[in-house]
N, C-alpha and C positions, 0 to 999 in steps of 0.2 A: 503494500499499500504506499502511494506517494501523496504526501500532504500538498495541497494546492493552496498558495498564499497569493493575495493581491499585493502589489508593490508597496502601497501604503502600509498594509499590515506588517510586511516584512520590515519596512524602515522603523516602524514603531517598536517592533521587537528588538531591533538593533539598538535604538535609542534607550529603551528601558533597561536592556542588558547593561548599558554603561551608566546608569543611574543619571541620566540627563533628562528625565521627565520630572514632574512635580508630584508630591512636595519633595524638597531636598532631603537627603539623608542627614543624619546629625552626629554620627560616630565615626572618627577617623579610622579606627582599625576595622570596624565593619565595612567602610568603603573599600579599603585595600583588600579586604576578603573577597568582596563581590567582584572587584576588578582583577583578582588574582595577583596583579603586580602593578606597581607605579615605576615607570622608567626614570632613572636618574640621568638627566642630560643638562650640562652646565650652562648651556647658552641661556643668558638672562636679559635679553633685549627688553622683555617685560618682566618675567620672573622665571626662575629656574623651572624646568618642565615639571618636576614631581609637584612643586607647589602650585603651579598653574592648573595642573589636572586636578588637584584636590580642591582648590578654590572653586573650579567650575561645578564641582558636586556640593561641597559644604558651604560655599558662599563666604561671607565676611567673618563668620564663626571660626573659620579655619586659621590657625596660627602655626606658621612653619616650625617654631620651637616644639610644637606638640609632636610633629613628625620626627624631629631629631630625638626628642626625649624617648619616644616609642621605640626607636631603634637602639640608642646608646644607653638608656637608663632602665627602661621597663622590661625590654626583651620581648615586647609583644610583636614586634616586626624585626625582619633581618634583611640585610642587603647581600645579594649574590649576583655577580656579573652584572652590576649596575641596574639591578632590578630590586626594588623593596618589596617583600613579600610577608605574608602572615607567618609567625614563628612556627606555628603548627604545620605549616606546609614543608618545612625542612624534611618531614617525614618522607615526602615524595621525591627527595632529591639525594638521600643518603645513599640508596642503592646505586645511583649513577656515579656518586662520588668514589664508591668502593670499586668501580668498574675501571679497566684499562682506558688510557686517553683515546679520544676518537681517532687521532692519526698515530700511525706507528713512528713517523719522525719525531712527534712530541715524546713518545715513550722512550726512544733512543737518546734524546737530549736530556731527559730527566735522568736516564741511567748513568750517562757519563758525567753528569753534574750532581751525582747523589751526595757527595761531600759538601757541595754548595747548598743544597737543600738542608742537610743535617745542621749546618752551621746557622742557618736562618732560624731553625727551630729551636736550637740551643740559645741563640742570642734572645729571642722572644721569651724563652722560659726564664732566662736568668734576669734580663733587664726590663721585661715588659714590652707593652705595645710600641711600634715603631711605625713610621712612615717609610715609603720606599727610599727617600732621600737619606734616611739614617741607617740603611743597610748596606754594608760594603759588598762589592761585586767581587766574588772569589770563584766565579765560573771558570770551568776548564775549557769549555767549547762555548763560543757566543751563540746566542739566538740568531738564526740566519732567516731574514725575510726580504722580499722585494719591496715591502712597504715601510711605513715609519716606525714599525716595531723592530727593524734590524738593529742587533747589538743592544737592544734595551733589556739587558739580562736580569736585572733585579726585578723589573716590573713583570716581565714574563714569567720568572720563577714564582712570583707571588700569586699570579693569576693561576698557574698550574696548581699550586698548593691549595689555593682556594677551592678549585674545582675537585681536587682529590679529598677535601674535607680536612686538611691538616690545620689550616688557618682560616681566620674569618675577618671581615671588615667589622672593626669594633667601634669606629667613630670617624668623623671627618675634621679636618683642620682646613678650613677653606675648601679648596678643591682636592686637597690631598686626602687619601684615605689612610687611616690608621689601622695597622694589622696586629692581630694578636692570636694566640693559640685558639683553635676552634673550641676546645673544652672550656675555655673562659668566656666565650661569646654565646654559644648556643646552649639552650636549656638541656640538662642531662635527661629530661623525661620524655624527649621526642624520640619515638620509635623508628625503625626502618621498615618501610613498605617494600615487599619484593618488587624487583625492577619492572616486571611486565604489568604487574597490578599497578604500580605507580604511574607507568607511562599511560595506561588507560584512564586513570583518574585525572591526569594532567590533560589529556585530550577532552574528557568531559568537561572539565573546568574552563578550557578554551572556548568550548561551545557555549557554556552558560555565559561567559564573559561577552561574547560577540553576538549571541543570540540566533544569528543565522549566517552561515558560512558556505561559500561556493565549494563544491567538491574539488574543482581545479583552482587552487588557490596557491600564490607563490609562498615559497618557504622563506619567510622574512628572517633577517639576522636577529640575534640575541633571543628572541622568542618567537617560534613559528606560530602561524595561524591555523595551521592544519589540525583537523579534528578526527581524522580517520572515519571510523564508522559510528562515531558517537552520535546520539539523538536520532532524529528520523529523517528520512529522505523527503525532500521537498522540491517543488517547482515554483517559480515566481512568475506571475503575470508579466509578459512582455520581455521577459529575460531568457536567454539560452542557458542550457546546461541544467544540471541538478544541483541541489544545495542540501546541507544538513541544517535542521532546525531543532532548537531546544523545545521539546513538546510542552514543557512547564510553562513556557513563555507565551504560549498561543492563548489569545482570548482575554488577557489582562485588560482592565480599564487603563485608559491612557489620558493622562492630563498633561498638556504640553507646557513648555516654558521656552524662554530664550536663553541661550548660552554661548559664551566666547570660549573657543577651544584652543589648546595648545596644538601647533603643527605636528607634535607626536602624540596627540590624544588617541586613545583606543578606538574611537569612532572612526577616525580617518587614517589609522596606521596602515592599513591594507588599502592603498590607493586604487588598486583594481576594483576591489568591491565597492569602495566610495563612488567611483565613476559609474559603475553599473547600477548600484541600487539607489543612490542619491542623485545621479546625474550631475555631478559637481566637478567642476574643473579647477584643480589646485595643484600647485607645485610650491615646496619650500625653496624660496629664492635666495637664501643667505649665502649661498655659494655662487651665485651668478653675479657677473659685473653689474654695477648700479644701473648703467644705461640699458640693460636687457630685462630688468624687473617689470613685471606687470602690476604686481600687488604690494611689493615692498619686501624688506629685508626679512622680516619675521611676522608675516601676515597671520592673523587669527582667524580661522574659519568660524563663521557665524551659523549657529543652529537656531532654528525657529520652527516649533511644532515638530514635524517629522522630516523637515527639509533642511539642507544646507543652502543657505540664500546669499551668502557674500563673505567678504573678508574685511578685516580691520588692520590697516597698517598703523601700528602704534609702537612707541618706544618709551621706556621709563628713563626720563632724564633726572637721574637721582640727585645729581650736583645742583640742579635748578629746582628741585622739589616739584617736577612736572611729570605728568602722564601725557605725552604729546600725541595726539592722533593725526597722523599726516593725511589719511584718506579713509573713508568708508566705501568699499567697492560693493555695489548692489549687482547681483547676477541679473536681477530683474527689478524694475522699479519698486521700492519697498512701499508697502500699504503703511498707513498711519500707525497701525498696531505694531507692525515689525519694526518700524523707526523708533517707536517709543520703547519697545522691548530692548533694542540695541543700546539706546541712550541710557536706559536704566542700568543695563549691565556695565556699560562703560563707567558710569558714576560710581557703581559698586566696586569695580576693579580699582578705580583711583583711591577710594576710601580705604580699601583693603591694604593698598600699597603705601598709604599715607602720603599720597601726592595730589596735586591740584590738576584737575582734568583740563586739558587744552584742546578743544575741538577745532576742526577745519572751518 
C-alpha cells in the first residue's frame, strides 16, 4: 500500500516535523530531541547556526548560554562531529565508535601513529582538558590530504579519537573545541545499542525529523538524510518518484506561523527536496563574489504557513548595535499578512540579538 499525499499536506508534515508551526515549543532539550541534532557552524553574519536554528523554534525565550550549559555543565546534550545531540542518543553511536574506521587508510594512519594517540590520552588524563593548540604534534607519519586538512595532524588525530569514543568535546573556548577523556564527558549510564539496531533507529529518527523524504535523496555530508525503509511508502501529487513518510505525522492539525530560517536549517538542508516540495529557489551565496550574489551573503529563507516565500538579506553589525536588513526579497509580492509576519519576526530577531533593527 502506497500513501497518496497532496503537496500541501506533504509540506505541512515537513514543517511540523521541524517544529516550525504554532505554538512554539518551550523546552530547549526537547527541541534538540525532536530535531535529533543541531548543527554547529560558526558563521555568525546574523548569529551562529545552532543559535539561529533554536531561536527560530523557541523565539526570544532562547538564551545561547542555556545551550552551552546543557552541553558543558548539565550533560543533557553532547557534541559529536559538530552536531549537538541529546545525551541519551549516545547509545546509538557507541557501537559505531567501537567499529573500525570507515576508510582503511585512516586505520593504517592510526596504527603507525599509535604512540601519538597514546600520548594524547596520557596528556589529557594527567593535565586535563586541552584545545588542539595545546597538544604537541608527535606524529610519525603526517595526515595526507589534497584539501585543507593536509598535515593538520593534531586536529585529525583528535577527530579520529572522538569517532573512536576515546575522547569527547567537553567545552568551547570561542571557536576552539576543548577535548577531554570521553569517560569524563559522557554519562556512564548510557548503554550501547547493537550496530544494526542503532542504524535502524537512527533512520527512523531522520524520517521523524524530516516528516517526508524522497526515496532518491542525496547522501549529505555530516548527517545523511537517507531513511532507508523507515516509515511508509508515499507519492506526492505533482511530483515524480516515491517518498517515505512518517505515518504518525499524517493528519495532525496545522497552525501556521512565519519564521526566519538559518541557511543550514533542517527544513532547507536537503536543497533537492526543498526545490521539489516547496518550489523554492535558494543558494547560500557566502562563497560567491559579491557581484554575483542575488540575495546576499547570508540570506535567511522566509517560511510563511507551509510555503517558503522569500529571503532576508541581513547582517548583525554588533559594533554599531544594529541588525541591518539590506533587502527583503519577495519570491512573489507579499500579502499584507505575510509582510506583517516578516516584520514581526525581524523585530523579534533584533530584540533577541539586543540590536536596533534597521530596515531598507
